[in-house]
N, C-alpha and C positions, 0 to 999 in steps of 0.2 A: 396235427399241428401243435407245436409246443407252446405252452402258456408261459409268457414272459412274466417274471415277477414285477409287480408294480414298482415304479421308480419312486424312491423317497424324495419328497420335496426338498429342494435345495435351501439350506438355512441361510437366511439373509442377515447380513451384518447390520446391527442397529447403531447407526452413527449419531442418532439424536439423543440416546441415553447411555453414554459411556460411563464406566466407573472412573475413579480417580486416575489410575495408572493408564487406562486407555486414552483418556483425555490428554494426559501429559505427553505420551509418546506421539499421539496424533498431532498435537500442537507442535512438537519438535519437527515432525515430518512436514507439516504445513510451512513452518518457518524456513526450513531448508529448501522447500519447493519454491517459495517466493524469493529466496535470496539468489537463485541461480541467474536470473536475467540481469539484475543490477551488477552482480559480480562479473558477468561476461562483458557488460558495458565498461566497467572499470578496467578489465583486462585489455580490451581492445584499445581504449584510450591510453592505457599504459604503454602499449606497443607503439602507438603513434607518438607518445611522449619520448620514447627511446629513439625513434627515428628522427625526431626534431633535434636531438642532442648532437646530430652530425653536423649541424650548422656551425660554421667557424666563428661567427660573431657571438660573443658571450651574451650581450643584451638581447639579441634576437632569439638565441637559444632559450633564454629564460622566459621571454614573452610567449613563444610558441608552446613551451612547456606548461605555463600557467593556463593557456587556452585549453590545452588537452585535459588538464586536471579539472578545470571548470566544466568542460564537457561531460566528464565522468560524474561530477556532482549534479549536473543538470539532469542527466538520465536517471540517476539515483532518486532525485526529488520527484521527477515525473512519474516514474514507475511506482514509487511508494504512495504518491497521491492517488493513483489509480487503484492500488491495492486497498487503501483505506476506504475509498468509495465503494468498492466491491464488497468488502467485508461488512460495511454498514448495511448494505442491502440484505446480506445474509442474516445480520443481527436482527433487523426488523422482521424478516420472515420467521426467525426463531421465536421472537416475542409473540407473534401472532399464533404460532403453533402451540406454544406453551399456554397461552391464554385460553385457546380452544380446548386444550387438554385439561386444564384446571377447571374451567367453568362448564364446559359441555361434555367432558369425558371422551372427546375424540382423540385417539392416540396420535402423537406426532409422527410424521413420515419418517421411516427408517433412513431415507436418503438425505435427510437434513444433517449436514456436517457441522456439529457444534464447534469444532475447532477452527472453523472458518469464519466465525462471527467476530465482529469488531470488538476489540478491547484496546484502550488507550496505550497500554504498555507494549503491544505487539510490534509497533513500528520500531521502538527502541531495541526490542529483542532481535528483529531482523537485521538492524544496523549492527548489533553486537556480533551476529553470525558473519556479517560482511567483514568485520574487522578481525575475526578470529585468525585467519591465515597470517595477517600482518603481525598480530600478537605473537604467534608461534615462531614465525620466521625472524621477527625482530629480536626475540630473545636468543634464538640460535645464532643469528648473525653477530649480535653483540658479544655473545659468549665465545664464539669460535673465531672472531676476527683476529687475523695474524697467524692463525694455524693453517698449515698446508698439508694436504690439499682440501681438507674438509671445509675450512672457513671460506675459501674461494668458491667452492661449489655451492655452498649454502647461500652466499651473497649473490652469486649468479642466478640461482633459482629465485631468490627474493626479488631481484631486479626484473626478471622476466615475468613473474607472476603478479607482482604488486609494484610496478614502476611508479605509480602515482604516489606511493608512500616513501619510496627510497630516493627518488631523484631530487626532491626538495632538500632532503638532508645532505645529498651530495653537493648541491649548490652551496649550502652553508659550509661544508667541509672544504670546498675549493675556493670560494670567493670571499668568505667572511672570516672564518677561523683559519688557524694554521692547517694546511692540508693533512688530512688523516687524523686530526686531533679530536674530532667529534665522533662519539661512539654511535654505532647503529642502534643502540638501545633507544636513541632519541626518535626512532621511527615509530615506537609504540604509541606515543600520544596522538599520532595521526588517526588512530581508530576512533577518536572522538568525532571526527568529521562525518563518517557514515552513520554513527549512532545518532548524532543530533539531527542530521538531515533526514534520515529515515523516520525517526520518531516524530519530528515536527510535521513533515509533509504527509505522513500517514494520518495524523490527527486532522490536518487541514483537509485532506481528501474526504474523510468522514463528515467533517463539518460542512463542507461544500455540498455534499449530497443531502445532508439534513436541511440545509438552507434552501436548496433547490426544491426539495419536497414540500417545505413549508410555503414557498412562493407559489408552487403549483396548486396546493390546497387552498391558498388564499384566492388565487384566480378562479378556481372552480367554485368557491363559496361566493365570490362576487358575481359570477355568471348566474349562479343559482338564485342569488338575492335579486338580481336584475330581472330574471325571468319571473320570479314570484311577484315582484313589484309591477311588472307589465301585466301579469294575469289579473292582479287585484285592480289595476287601473282599468282594464278592459271590462271586468265585471261591474266596476263602478259606473262606467259609461253606459253599459247595457242597462243597468238598473235605472240610471238617470233618464235614458231614452224611453224605457218602458213607463216610467212615472210621468214623463212629459206626454206620451201618447195617451195615457190614461186620463190625464188632466184635460187634454184637448177633446177626447171623447165625451167627458162629463160636460164640458162647455157646450158642445153641439147638442146634447140632449136637452139642455136648458133652453 
């Protein structure tokens, strides 16, 4: 029977102790991973927004469009609130692991992802990634507007991929200013919406998690204090009862 060579143990990736470049690239990957869901929500709401523009009444067209844009912002806020809360949990776990490592010499688990810990700037970073396609397509659409066929194709792609950013500018072009006079470069400032919404609600999610934990700790402390008070009261009653019985016994002997 042939002797098989012993298998070499598989090297585990240490996510808890990355070097500078590893942490940088892992943070980028985490940002792109988190940006996918809100980006899909904006995309779907953009498609609904385009469908609403088939309405013949101008005022109803704008009202339905605003509702679609508000829906995209709502999903953006909800998802980033959840991400902030999740990252805060990971941050607390990391603090505990680093404290044990520093004080007790117990190495932190390799599976702890440092790049997934809460940092206040990460929400704004995710929002910037959300706005990156709008920035690129806005620059291209503004620069190529009026050129055929490149300009029309870029604007069509822009409308399909980021309708929530393009359609409001189209309303201004059609109903406020002279038709076609407003450049598509004006779509670029709309990236401030996902940046602000993502950053603010990411921080609020972490804050809500922190407050929830503080309230839970306060309730546990109150229950513990009540139990301790009840135990002391019981001991006091027992001591009082024992003293009373002792006093009665002394009187009977007299």
